[in-house]
N, C-alpha and C positions, 0 to 999 in steps of 0.2 A: 055521193059521200065517199070520202077517203078514210081508210082505216088507220092511216098514219097519225101518230100523235106528235105534233111539232113541239119543239122546245119553246119557240116563240112565234106568235102570229102578230104581224104588224097590220094595222088598219090605216090605209092612206098611202097613196103612191106618189106624193109630191117629193120635193127634194129632201125634206126631213125624213120621210119614210124610206126613201132610197138610201140615204146615208146610214140610217139605223140598220137597214138590211145588210149593207156591205160590211160594216164594222162588226155586227153581231154574227153573221155567217162566218166571218173570218176567224172567230174564236173557236169554231168547231161545232157550234150549236146548229140544230136544224131550224130553218126559218122559212115562213111563208108570208108573203105580202099580198094583201087583198086590196084592190083598187076599184072603186065604183065605176070609173070610166077607163081612161088609159093613163099610163105613167106621165106625170108632169103636165096633165091637161087642165089643171085648175090654176091656183094662185101662182105656181112655179112657172107657168107659161105666160103670165101677164105681169111681168115685173122687170126690173133691170138687174144687172149682175153685180151688185155692190158687195164687196168684202171689206167693210169699213171699221175703223177704230175711231175716226175723227168725230163721229156723232154719238159716241158712247160716254156715259157718265163715268168719271174717274172712280176706280174702286173695283168691286166685283164685276160690274158690267164691262169695264175696259179689259180686265184680266181675262175674262171669258172670250172677248173678241180677239185678243192677241193669240190665245191658244188656238182658236179656230183658224185664224189667218195662217199660222204656222202649219197646221194640218192640211189646209187647202193647197198651200205651196208644195207640200210633200206629195199630195195626191196628183199634182200636175206632172210629177216625174214617175209615179208608181202605177197609175191607172193606164190601162191599155189604150183607151179612147181619149183623145185630146178634148179639152173643153174650153179652149180659147183663153187660157190663163194669161193675164198680163199684170204687171206690177208697176204702174205709173205713179202711184201716190195720189193724193187728193188735196184740194184746197177749199176753204171757206172764204167767201168774199164779204167784206164788211162795208156797208153802205154809208155809215156815219161814225162819228167819234165814239158814241155810246157803244155801238156794236164792236168797234175796234178794241175798246177798253175791255169789254166782256170777253172778246176773242183772245186777247193776250193773257187774261186771267185763266182762260181755258187751257192755254198752252202751259202756263206755269203749274196748274193743278195736275195735268197729265204727266208732265215731265217729273214732277215730284213723286207722283204715284208709281211711275214706271222705273224708277231708279236709274240704272245705267243706260236703259233704252230710251234715248232722247228722240222719240219719233216725231215730236212736234216742233215747229219753227214759226217764228213771227215774221210776217211779211209787211213791208211798207208799200206806199203807192208806187215807188220806183220798181220794186220787185214785181208788182203786178204787171207793169208795162213791159218788163223784160220777159214775163211769162207768156203773155199773149197780147198782140196788138189790137185785139177785138174787144177788150174790156172797156166798159164805159168810163169816161173821165171822172165821173162823180165818186167813184169808189175810193175809199180812204186807205185800204190795205186789206190784210187778210191773215189767215193762218194756214199752215201746211202740215199734213201728216204723211210721212214718207213710207209708212208701212201698209198703206191701203192698196188693194188690188181689185181687179174686175174679172169676171168669168162669164161664160154663156150658161145661164141656169138650166136651160132645157138640156143642153149637152152634158152638163155635169150630172144631172139626174140619170140620164141614160148611161153615162159612163160608170156610175156607181152600181146601177142594176146589172150592167154587163159584167162587172168585176165580181159581184156577189154570186153570179151563176157559176163561178169556178168552184164554189163551195156547195154545201147542202142547203140550197136555196131554191124556192119555187115562187114564181110570180103568177098571180091570178088577176087578170084584168076583167073589166065588165062584171065585177063581183061586189055589188053593194051589200053592206052588212045590214041585215034586217032584225037580227035578234042575237043576244048573247046569253047563254045559260051557264051557270056554275055547275060543275060536276060534283057528285057526292064525295068522291075520294079527294081529288084535287084537280085544279085546272079548269078549262072552259070548253064549251062547245060554241063556236062562232058560226052563225047561220046566215047564209045569203040565199034568200028565197028557198029553193029545195035542196041546196047544197050545204054540207056541214063540214067544219074544219075543227079538229080537236087540238088544243094547245095547253101546255103547262103554264105559259104566261102570255098575256096579251098587252100590246102597246097601242094606245090610241094616238095616232099621228095624223089625224084627219083634218088638221088646220081649222078652217072656219066652220067645219062640220063636227069638230070635236065635241061640242055640247050635245048634239043629237046622239052621238055614240055613247057619251057618258050617261044619258038618260036611260039607255037600255039596261044599266045596272044601278039606276037611281043615284047617280053622281052628278052634282051640279058643278059645271065648269064655266067660270066667268070669262068666256071668250066671246067677242062680238066682232062681226065683219066690219072692216073699215075700208072704204072705197078709195082707190087712187087711180089717177089718169096718167097716161104716158103718150107723148107725141113722138113720131119717128120721122126723121128727115130723109130726103133723098141723098144720094152720095154727093159729097161736096168737100171742099177744103175744110178741114177741121178747125173749129174755133179755139180748140185747146185739146191737148192729148190726154190730160188727166181728168179725174173725176172733179167736177166743179159744182159747188153749191153756194147759195147765199147763206150767211150766218143765221138769218131768220128761219132757216129750215129747222134748226134746233128748237126754236120756239114752237113751231107748228107740231113737231114731233112730240113734245112734252106738254102740249095743250096751253101754251102761253101766247099772249098777244105780243106782236112786234110792230114796228113802224111800217104800216101798209094800210090800204083802204079797208073799209069794213067788209066789202065783198071778198077781198083777198084773204082776210082773216077768217071769215065765215066758212070758206071752202078750204082753208088750210093751204092756200097756193103759195109755193116757194120754189125758187129756181133750183133745178137740178139738171146738170148737163153731163152726159156720159158718152164718150166716143166709143164706137164699136170697132171690131176688127175689120169689118167690111166697109169701113169709112162712111157709114151713116152715123148719126148721133141721136141719142134719146133725150127728150126734154120732159121733165116733170116739174113739180109734183103737186098733188092735191090730197086732201084728207077729209073725208066726210062719212058720217054714219047714216046710211040709207038702206039698211037691211041687206038683202041679197041681190039688189039691183045692180047689174053690171053694164047697163046701157051707158053709152058715152053721153055725157052732158056737155053740149056744145058751148054753153055759157062758161063752164069751167075751162074748157079748151081755150076759149078766147082770153080768159083771165091769165092762163098759163103763158100764152103767147105774149101778152102784154108785159108780163113780169120778165120773161126772157129778154125781150127787147130793151127793157130798162137796164139790164146788165150787159147785153150784147147788142148794141144798136144795129149792127150789120145783119142781125137775124131777120129784120123786116123784109129782106130780099131773098130769104131762104125758102125753098120748097119743102113741104112736108107731105109724105105719101100716105100716112095713116095715123089713126089714134085708137087707143083701146083703154079699157078700164078693168082693173082687177080688184079683188077683195083680200085684204090682209087680216090675219087673226090677231086682234088687239086684246090686251089685258089691261086692267085698271092701273097697274104700276109700270107698264111698258117693258116688263120682263117676261120671258117665256115661262111655261110650266113644264118642268122636267122632274117627274117624281112618281112614286107609288101613290095609290089612293087608299081610301078606307076599305076597298075591296082588295084583299091580299092577292097579289099576282097580277093585278090590273094596273097599268101605268099610263101616264100621259106624257107626250112630248109634242107640245103645240103652243100656240100663242106668241109666236115670234114677230108678228106684224111685219114691218118692212125689213127686219133683220134676219129673216129665215135663210136667205142665200148665204150670207156671211157666217151665220152661226150653225149652218147645217153640219159641218164636219165635227165640231165639238159636241153637238147634240148626239150625233151618231156614236161617237166614241164613248161618251158618258153613259148612254143607254146600254151599249154593249157591256160596259164594265158593271153596270147595275145587274144585268142579266146573269153575269158570271160571279157576282158577289165580290168584285174586285175594284170598286169605285175608289179612285185615288184622290179625288178632290172633295172639298166640302161644298156641296151645291144646295145647302139648305135654303138660301134665298130664293130658290126656284120651286120650292115645295108648294103644292096646292093648298096646304094647311095655312099658308100665310094670309090668305083671304079671310078665313074663318077667324084667325087671331086679330086681324085688323077690324073686324066688325064687332068685336066684343067690347 
């Protein structure tokens, strides 16, 4: 047991918890981060490194993404440890005229929403041919977002933790939270087996395990793990230098059906291609609700490979060195929860699903501002209360 009373205790050492730790410690508050395993050992180590605007709904969702993109670009120059930040932009590939029409509408909606920042462009068939010789001939065109970037999520998490240690910050790994007691005066006692940590405020950044942490204070948190697979290629000539996705990825993200086989739709399989700095590339994606099962489903891997070959015929001759599956914290409306709860002083920052890497910086900044009472933006769309209101 430590006699120190921390201003803030963060539960969860993924990239969200690491970002909150850095931004909050930077304000001068004393911060402790409790991680059940080791930093970035969960969802943050089993994902790609997307920092995307292209797949965000125009409006609050897109404005949040743009703010986070700007912060991550800033972090690439201010953090001591590099995290493989690159800014190549991204594209959606449209396989038929219906997708192309929807894609062009997506461009118009975003450019109207973003005012002078015209990050989105329309691409025709010729533009695709000029972009990569490997694209399938059946593709009709696509859309481009110039503001998108990519990072190494594992390295960013460690870089944020490393920078937080320059302030009043302490990391406790192998420290699973087993109980939370409210203190009579104010604050909390966070218990990990026989160890106790006192805090004035507590932030639940436990991702897919946020509901279990919430139950310790009788708080219902509507987050469910959503499984996703990734394939990793051997080093080879890159099929494209930018983030490449099929337009149908939007449909799978928001739970809508698109033109694909029943199996593809059942498993939410959609092409995602991301080049890495080491000249491998990552292939995704899938989405399924199977509880906390992280075993690789080889049927899904086969479907992902088939989908990738549809868009990149040359991929049939590529070698892949491994595959893995991770769990993303999903919410019913596809937006994270960043808010205080019915228990005063207890906060949630979780539920980012596949957007946790890209939204990590803005989440950390907003939580640090909430901790100091200096929140600059209206983030009411992210309140946990929205789920209670929707059920009335």
